[in-house]
C-alpha positions in Angstrom: 11.7 -29.9 -65.1 9.1 -27.3 -66.2 5.9 -27.5 -67.8 4.8 -26.5 -71.4 1.2 -26.4 -73.0 -0.4 -26.4 -76.2 -1.5 -23.1 -78.2 -4.5 -24.3 -79.7 -5.9 -23.0 -83.0 -9.9 -23.2 -83.5 -9.0 -25.9 -86.4 -8.0 -28.3 -83.9 -11.1 -30.3 -83.6 -11.4 -30.8 -87.1 -7.5 -31.6 -88.0 -7.4 -34.1 -85.4 -9.8 -36.4 -87.1 -7.5 -36.6 -90.0 -5.5 -39.9 -90.0 -2.7 -41.6 -91.7 -3.8 -44.6 -94.0 -0.6 -46.7 -92.6 1.8 -46.4 -90.2 4.6 -45.9 -92.8 2.7 -42.9 -94.0 2.6 -41.5 -90.5 6.6 -42.0 -90.2 7.2 -40.4 -93.5 5.4 -37.3 -91.9 8.0 -37.1 -89.3 10.8 -37.3 -92.0 8.9 -34.4 -93.8 9.5 -32.4 -90.6 13.3 -33.1 -90.8 13.2 -32.0 -94.2 11.7 -28.7 -93.2 14.5 -28.5 -90.2 17.2 -28.5 -92.9 18.6 -31.9 -92.1 20.7 -33.5 -94.3 20.4 -37.0 -92.8 17.6 -38.8 -91.3 18.1 -42.2 -89.3 15.1 -44.4 -88.7 15.2 -47.2 -86.2 12.6 -50.1 -86.5 12.9 -52.6 -84.0 11.9 -56.3 -84.4 8.0 -56.9 -84.3 6.7 -57.9 -80.7 9.8 -57.0 -79.0 8.1 -53.7 -77.2 11.1 -51.7 -78.5 10.4 -47.8 -79.4 10.7 -46.6 -83.1 13.3 -43.8 -83.4 13.6 -40.9 -86.0 16.8 -38.9 -85.6 17.9 -36.1 -87.8 20.6 -33.4 -88.0 18.5 -30.7 -88.8 18.5 -27.4 -87.0 16.8 -28.4 -83.8 14.8 -26.3 -81.3 15.6 -24.2 -78.4 12.9 -24.5 -75.4 11.6 -20.9 -76.4 11.1 -22.5 -79.9 9.7 -25.4 -78.9 7.0 -23.6 -77.0 6.3 -20.7 -79.5 6.5 -23.1 -82.7 6.2 -26.7 -82.0 3.2 -26.7 -79.6 1.5 -24.0 -81.6 -1.1 -26.4 -82.9 -2.8 -26.3 -86.5 -1.1 -23.2 -87.4 0.6 -23.3 -91.0 4.3 -23.0 -90.5 4.4 -21.1 -94.2 2.5 -18.1 -92.8 5.2 -17.7 -90.1 8.4 -18.4 -91.9 7.5 -18.1 -95.5 7.3 -21.1 -98.2 11.2 -21.9 -98.1 13.6 -23.2 -95.4 15.9 -20.4 -94.3 19.3 -22.5 -94.5 19.1 -24.8 -97.5 16.2 -22.8 -99.3 14.0 -25.9 -99.7 10.2 -25.8 -100.3 8.6 -26.4 -97.0 6.5 -29.6 -96.7 4.7 -29.0 -93.5 1.3 -27.2 -93.8 -1.4 -27.8 -91.4 0.8 -27.8 -88.0 -0.3 -31.3 -87.0 2.4 -33.3 -88.5 3.7 -33.6 -84.7 0.7 -35.9 -84.0 1.7 -38.2 -86.7 4.0 -40.3 -84.2 1.0 -40.6 -82.0 -0.9 -42.7 -84.8 1.2 -46.0 -84.1 2.4 -44.9 -80.5 0.8 -44.2 -77.0 3.9 -41.9 -75.9 6.1 -39.6 -77.9 9.2 -38.1 -76.7 10.8 -35.2 -78.7 14.5 -34.3 -78.0 15.7 -31.3 -79.7 19.2 -29.7 -79.5 20.2 -26.3 -80.7 22.5 -23.4 -79.8 23.9 -25.0 -76.4 20.6 -26.3 -75.0 18.9 -29.9 -75.1 15.1 -29.5 -74.4 13.1 -32.9 -74.0 9.5 -32.9 -74.3 7.0 -36.0 -73.5 3.7 -36.1 -75.1 1.0 -38.8 -73.9 -1.7 -39.8 -76.2 -4.1 -41.0 -73.6 -4.0 -37.6 -71.9 -4.9 -35.8 -75.1 -7.6 -37.9 -75.8 -9.0 -37.4 -72.2 -8.6 -33.6 -72.6 -9.3 -33.1 -76.1 -11.9 -30.2 -75.1 -9.3 -28.6 -72.8 -5.9 -29.3 -74.6 -4.4 -25.8 -73.1 -4.3 -27.1 -69.7 -2.6 -30.6 -70.4 0.5 -30.5 -68.7 3.4 -31.6 -70.9 6.9 -32.2 -69.1 9.7 -30.3 -70.8 13.3 -30.7 -69.4 16.2 -28.4 -70.2 19.9 -29.0 -70.0 23.1 -27.8 -71.5 24.5 -29.0 -74.8 27.6 -28.9 -76.8 27.5 -25.6 -78.6 27.8 -27.1 -82.2 25.3 -29.8 -81.5 21.9 -29.6 -83.5 19.0 -32.0 -84.4 15.9 -33.8 -83.3 15.0 -37.2 -82.0 11.7 -38.5 -81.9 11.0 -41.6 -79.6 7.8 -43.5 -80.3 7.1 -46.0 -77.6 4.2 -48.4 -76.4 3.4 -48.8 -80.0 -0.5 -49.8 -81.0 -0.7 -53.5 -81.0 -4.0 -53.1 -83.2 -2.0 -51.9 -86.0 0.2 -53.5 -88.6 3.8 -53.1 -87.5 5.9 -50.9 -89.7 8.3 -52.8 -91.7 11.6 -51.5 -93.3 10.6 -52.7 -96.8 7.1 -51.0 -96.7 8.8 -48.0 -95.2 11.5 -47.7 -97.9 8.9 -48.1 -100.4 7.0 -44.9 -99.3 9.8 -42.9 -98.7 11.9 -43.8 -102.0 9.3 -42.0 -104.3 9.7 -38.6 -102.6 13.4 -38.8 -101.2 15.4 -41.3 -103.3 16.7 -38.5 -105.5 16.9 -35.6 -103.3 20.6 -34.2 -102.8 21.9 -33.5 -99.5 19.2 -35.3 -97.9 19.7 -39.0 -97.2 17.4 -41.1 -95.2 18.5 -44.4 -93.4 16.2 -47.1 -92.4 17.9 -49.5 -90.1 21.1 -48.2 -91.3 20.4 -48.8 -94.9 20.2 -45.6 -97.1 17.6 -45.6 -99.6 18.3 -47.1 -103.1 17.2 -47.9 -106.5 16.1 -51.5 -105.1 13.5 -50.0 -102.9 11.4 -48.8 -105.8 8.8 -51.7 -106.3 9.6 -53.3 -109.6 12.0 -55.7 -111.5 15.6 -54.7 -110.6 18.6 -55.3 -112.8 22.3 -55.2 -111.7 25.2 -55.5 -114.3 28.9 -54.9 -114.0 31.7 -54.8 -116.6 35.0 -53.8 -117.3 35.6 -51.2 -119.8 38.6 -51.2 -122.4 40.7 -48.4 -120.6 40.9 -50.0 -117.3 37.6 -48.5 -115.8 34.8 -50.4 -114.7 31.1 -50.0 -114.8 28.6 -50.8 -111.9 24.8 -50.5 -113.3 21.6 -50.8 -111.2 18.1 -50.0 -112.4 14.7 -51.0 -111.5 11.8 -50.7 -113.9 9.0 -49.6 -111.6 5.6 -51.1 -111.5 2.1 -49.8 -110.6 0.5 -46.6 -111.2 2.8 -44.5 -109.1 6.1 -43.7 -110.6 9.4 -42.4 -108.8 10.3 -38.8 -108.8 13.0 -37.8 -111.3 13.2 -41.0 -113.3 16.2 -41.8 -115.4 19.8 -43.1 -114.4 22.1 -41.1 -112.3 25.6 -41.1 -113.5 28.2 -41.3 -110.4 31.9 -41.2 -110.6 33.8 -42.0 -107.5 30.5 -42.1 -105.6 29.4 -38.5 -106.5 26.4 -37.6 -108.8 27.4 -35.9 -112.1 24.6 -34.0 -113.7 20.9 -35.1 -113.5 19.3 -38.3 -114.1 19.3 -39.3 -117.7 18.0 -41.9 -120.3 21.2 -42.0 -122.2 19.3 -41.3 -125.4 17.2 -44.2 -124.8 14.0 -41.6 -124.5 14.8 -41.0 -128.4 14.4 -44.6 -129.2 11.4 -44.9 -131.1 11.3 -48.8 -130.5 10.8 -48.0 -126.6 7.2 -46.6 -125.7 7.6 -43.2 -123.8 5.4 -44.6 -120.8 8.0 -47.5 -120.5 11.0 -45.5 -120.4 9.9 -43.1 -117.6 9.6 -46.0 -115.4 13.4 -46.7 -115.4 14.9 -45.6 -112.0 18.7 -46.3 -111.5 22.5 -45.3 -111.3 25.6 -46.4 -112.8 28.9 -45.9 -111.2 31.8 -45.5 -113.6 35.5 -45.5 -112.8 38.6 -44.3 -115.1 36.9 -41.3 -116.2 37.5 -38.7 -113.6 39.5 -36.6 -116.1 36.4 -36.3 -118.5 34.0 -34.7 -115.7 33.3 -31.1 -116.4 34.5 -28.6 -113.8 31.1 -28.2 -112.2 30.2 -31.7 -112.2 27.2 -31.0 -114.3 28.2 -33.4 -117.1 31.0 -35.3 -118.8 32.9 -34.7 -122.1 30.8 -37.0 -124.2 33.4 -37.7 -126.8 35.7 -39.6 -124.5 36.3 -43.4 -125.6 35.4 -44.5 -122.0 32.0 -42.6 -121.6 30.9 -43.8 -125.2 31.7 -47.3 -124.4 29.7 -46.9 -120.8 26.9 -45.3 -122.7 26.4 -48.1 -125.1 26.8 -50.6 -122.4 24.0 -49.0 -120.3 21.8 -48.5 -123.5 22.2 -52.1 -124.1 21.5 -53.6 -120.9 18.3 -51.4 -120.1 16.9 -51.9 -123.8 17.2 -55.5 -123.2 15.6 -55.3 -119.9 12.9 -53.0 -121.3 11.9 -55.4 -124.1 11.6 -58.1 -121.7 9.4 -55.9 -119.4 7.4 -54.5 -122.4 6.8 -58.4 -123.7 5.7 -59.5 -120.5 3.3 -56.4 -119.7 1.7 -56.8 -123.3 1.5 -60.7 -122.8 -0.6 -60.0 -119.5 -2.8 -57.5 -121.0 -3.4 -59.6 -123.9 -4.2 -62.5 -121.7 -6.6 -60.2 -119.7 -8.3 -59.3 -123.0 -8.2 -62.7 -124.8 -11.5 -64.1 -124.0 -13.5 -60.9 -125.5 -10.7 -60.5 -128.4 -11.3 -64.4 -129.1 -14.9 -64.0 -129.3 -14.8 -61.1 -131.6 -12.2 -62.8 -133.9 -14.5 -65.8 -134.3 -17.2 -63.6 -135.9 -14.6 -62.8 -138.8 -14.2 -65.2 -141.9 -11.3 -67.6 -141.1 -9.1 -66.0 -143.9 -9.3 -62.6 -142.2 -8.3 -63.8 -138.6 -4.8 -63.8 -139.0 -4.6 -60.4 -140.3 -6.8 -59.2 -137.5 -4.7 -60.8 -134.9 -1.5 -59.1 -136.5 -3.4 -55.7 -136.2 -4.6 -56.2 -132.7 -0.9 -56.9 -131.4 -0.1 -53.7 -133.3 -2.7 -51.8 -131.4 -1.4 -53.5 -128.0 2.0 -52.0 -128.8 0.7 -48.7 -130.0 -1.4 -48.0 -126.8 0.9 -49.5 -124.4 0.7 -48.3 -120.7 -3.2 -47.5 -121.5 -5.9 -49.1 -119.1 -7.7 -52.3 -120.2 -10.9 -50.5 -120.7 -9.2 -48.1 -123.2 -7.6 -50.6 -125.1 -10.7 -52.6 -125.2 -12.7 -49.9 -126.7 -9.8 -49.2 -129.4 -9.9 -53.0 -130.1 -13.4 -52.9 -130.6 -13.7 -50.1 -133.0 -10.6 -51.8 -135.1 -12.5 -55.1 -135.2 -15.8 -53.4 -136.1 -13.8 -51.7 -139.1 -12.3 -55.2 -140.0 -15.8 -56.8 -140.0 -17.4 -54.3 -142.1 -14.7 -52.8 -144.3 -15.5 -53.4 -147.9 -11.8 -53.1 -148.9 -11.3 -56.8 -147.6 -13.7 -58.0 -150.4 -12.6 -55.8 -153.0 -8.8 -56.7 -152.3 -9.6 -60.4 -152.5 -11.4 -59.9 -155.7 -8.4 -58.0 -157.3 -5.9 -60.8 -156.1 -8.4 -63.4 -157.6 -8.7 -61.6 -161.0 -5.1 -60.4 -161.4 -4.1 -63.5 -163.4 -7.5 -64.1 -165.1 -9.8 -62.3 -167.2 -8.6 -58.8 -168.0 -12.2 -57.3 -168.0 -12.8 -58.7 -164.5 -9.6 -57.2 -163.5 -10.3 -53.9 -164.7 -13.7 -53.7 -163.5 -12.4 -54.8 -159.7 -9.8 -52.0 -160.2 -12.7 -49.7 -160.8 -14.5 -50.9 -157.9 -11.6 -50.1 -155.9 -11.4 -46.7 -157.1 -15.1 -45.9 -156.3 -14.6 -47.4 -152.8 -11.5 -44.8 -152.6 -13.9 -42.0 -153.3 -16.3 -43.3 -151.0 -13.7 -43.3 -148.2 -12.7 -39.7 -149.2 -16.1 -38.5 -148.8 -16.6 -40.2 -145.4 -13.4 -38.7 -144.1 -14.2 -35.3 -145.5 -17.5 -35.5 -143.3 -15.7 -36.4 -140.1 -13.2 -33.6 -140.8 -16.1 -31.2 -141.2 -17.2 -32.4 -137.7 -13.7 -31.8 -136.3 -13.9 -28.2 -137.5 -17.2 -27.7 -135.8 -15.6 -28.8 -132.6 -12.4 -27.1 -133.1 -14.3 -23.7 -133.8 -16.4 -24.1 -130.7 -13.0 -24.4 -128.8 -11.6 -21.5 -130.1 -14.7 -19.3 -129.4 -14.5 -20.1 -125.6 -12.5 -17.1 -124.1 -11.1 -19.6 -121.4 -9.3 -21.6 -124.0 -5.6 -21.2 -123.9 -2.8 -21.7 -126.4 -1.8 -25.1 -124.8 -5.4 -26.4 -125.9 -5.3 -24.9 -129.3 -1.8 -26.6 -129.6 -3.0 -30.0 -128.5 -5.7 -29.9 -130.7 -3.8 -29.0 -133.9 -0.6 -30.8 -133.4 -1.8 -33.9 -134.9 -4.4 -32.4 -137.4 -2.1 -30.2 -139.3 -4.1 -30.5 -142.2 -6.4 -27.8 -140.7 -3.5 -25.3 -142.0 -3.8 -26.5 -145.5 -2.9 -29.6 -147.7 0.8 -28.6 -147.8 1.1 -28.9 -144.1 -0.5 -32.3 -143.9 2.3 -34.3 -144.1 4.7 -32.4 -142.1 5.9 -33.8 -138.8 7.7 -33.2 -135.4 10.1 -36.0 -135.2 11.5 -37.3 -131.8 14.8 -35.3 -132.6 13.0 -32.0 -133.1 11.0 -32.4 -130.0 14.0 -33.3 -128.1 15.7 -30.1 -129.4 12.8 -28.0 -128.3 12.9 -29.4 -124.8 16.5 -29.2 -124.4 16.3 -25.5 -125.6 13.4 -24.9 -123.3 15.0 -26.4 -120.2 18.0 -24.4 -120.9 16.2 -21.1 -121.8 13.2 -20.8 -119.8 13.0 -21.4 -116.2 11.0 -20.3 -113.0 8.2 -17.6 -114.3 9.5 -17.5 -117.8 8.6 -21.1 -118.2 5.1 -19.9 -119.5 7.0 -18.2 -122.4 8.3 -20.8 -124.6 8.3 -21.8 -128.2 5.5 -24.4 -129.3 5.9 -26.5 -132.4 8.8 -27.0 -134.7 8.1 -28.9 -137.7 10.2 -30.6 -140.6 8.8 -29.5 -144.1 10.3 -32.7 -145.5 12.4 -31.4 -148.1 15.9 -30.1 -148.1 16.8 -28.4 -144.8 13.8 -26.2 -144.0 11.7 -26.0 -141.1 8.3 -24.4 -139.8 8.3 -22.8 -136.3 4.5 -22.5 -135.2 3.8 -20.2 -132.4 0.2 -20.8 -131.0 -1.3 -17.9 -129.0 -4.8 -17.7 -127.1 -7.6 -17.6 -129.5 -8.6 -14.3 -127.9 -5.0 -12.9 -128.4 -4.2 -10.2 -130.8 -0.8 -10.9 -132.5 1.6 -7.6 -132.0 5.0 -6.5 -133.1 6.3 -8.0 -129.7 4.9 -11.5 -130.5 6.7 -11.3 -133.7 9.8 -10.2 -132.5 9.7 -13.0 -129.8 9.2 -15.9 -132.3 12.0 -14.4 -134.5 14.4 -14.6 -131.3 13.0 -18.2 -130.8 14.0 -18.9 -134.6 17.4 -17.3 -134.2 18.4 -19.3 -131.1 16.8 -22.4 -132.4 18.4 -22.2 -135.9 22.0 -22.2 -134.1 21.5 -25.8 -133.0 20.4 -26.9 -136.7 22.7 -27.3 -139.7 24.5 -24.2 -141.1 22.2 -24.4 -144.2 18.9 -24.8 -142.3 16.1 -22.2 -143.0 13.0 -21.7 -140.8 9.6 -20.3 -141.6 7.5 -18.6 -138.9 3.8 -19.1 -138.3 1.8 -17.4 -135.7 -1.7 -18.1 -134.9 -4.1 -16.3 -132.8 -7.2 -13.9 -133.0 -5.5 -12.0 -135.7 -2.8 -9.2 -136.1 -3.2 -6.1 -134.5 -4.0 -2.9 -136.7 -0.6 -1.3 -136.1 1.1 -4.4 -137.4 1.4 -4.1 -141.2 1.7 -7.4 -143.2 3.8 -5.4 -145.7 6.6 -4.8 -143.1 6.9 -8.4 -142.1 9.6 -10.6 -143.6 8.3 -12.9 -146.4 9.0 -16.1 -144.2 6.5 -14.9 -141.4 2.7 -15.6 -141.6 0.3 -14.7 -139.2 -3.4 -16.2 -139.3 -6.5 -16.2 -137.2 -8.1 -19.3 -135.9 -11.3 -18.2 -137.6 -9.6 -17.7 -141.1 -7.7 -21.1 -140.7 -10.8 -23.0 -139.9 -12.7 -21.3 -142.6 -10.3 -22.1 -145.3 -10.3 -25.7 -144.2 -14.0 -25.7 -144.4 -14.4 -24.3 -147.8 -11.8 -27.0 -148.9 -13.8 -29.7 -147.4 -17.2 -28.4 -148.8 -15.6 -28.3 -152.3 -14.3 -32.1 -152.0 -17.9 -33.1 -150.7 -19.7 -31.4 -153.6 -17.3 -32.6 -156.3 -17.8 -36.2 -155.0 -21.8 -35.7 -155.0 -21.6 -34.2 -158.5 
């Protein structure tokens, strides 16, 4: 038995003051250490409360030799990434440990921590006593730490942390709470399985509503579906449903096209976390296990089954959430509805239900503001009175009917003038945004995506539907990765007639558009067009500070246009000024 000592960094005093908000979060820190050690399995054993037994965390990672224990493990508060880089040496994982104090996490809930590490034919055992550290915090370098060494099988490796003499003042860690903490980060990791009291993390460990369903496929195959609709603000990593064949995952988590169903709010589908096990389709799995041959009859049957079960559960969850939110807002909504004439209340309630559905997932505060604005409009909107008058006169006196229609027309003109004034205010704000040198293309994209009228009347009714957005997303995930993810096409629109599309490339408002930008956009068009029908045609619009002097408009194809933000704003403002002046004449 020999002695070891801490190697102390000057930041130690401050870092030791950092605590973990719960015993489960402290134990997660030790799981992070196993991840950094390239472990593929972690086994956590939690004893029954009040038994006095220890908590044990064991992994099959690289372990440590006695020299590594002294040189690295006992080097307190040093950033591991500065010594070894950002990635683990074996499995090339991104290192989680940063501050070098994760080793103290076990002492959050235990008085004594024993670390037993096996690597390269040697087992070393280190014992750390929390009471000694507290008594000698100002002189940690001289605290003796018993370090034992003994031979071990050459192929053995891993680390076992034993936490004993648990602090009875803290809530005892439970398997349920620990799984809940771990599943968000480690429930989807490949080649890394966490077992808590012998049970591996699963979809049932995500807090929320869990559904299980099984069925027999037509071609003698079976389907076993399990998924949870997560609750709360914290969502699990990599949402979706993992397809498994014979226990092995096929490809990445997916939504089986439910993310393209416009009846399901996007914020709701992202709460789905599950897996589906299929048998009888082994012959239709691709060679790299990256997917399945989708036109197989069994897979299509399984896909339809998953869609039906998940959609049914989502509709139930959606209705429940909306009912709860409406109940929370009901008193305020009821008071406002009482201010409306009785004959309008039914329509107001229908409108409010549409608002709740449209803004599903938003906070009560935001929905309340939106509902207030809508009720204000209903309360003061002159359309109500005019439409009621038209309805009353439609079967009566012709002159009264004509006068009501005239009144409706005048109201329409008034509304147009009000809308034009509001659009001018938007242009002023957008002009201010584009004048800011810090504005990036993504901010310009965000501002214009739902305000295409700025580009001209011919673009106002264009849209980027779910299918087009999915096509862009799929293309970008295949084509742009790593550093190239910053260079990707922006907005693909359907022009609403024939088979024609428009690709808009937003550049920074300070960026001068060059021949290279045009070539890049043309490459995007070539690759995206291959995903459309053979008759599809695609125009290109680039928007930036303007075109470079060396780029001649005469040398551009006729289906490519270049605009500056300043020219777009100026043209839109001129059109609005004309509308306002015409209405005032």
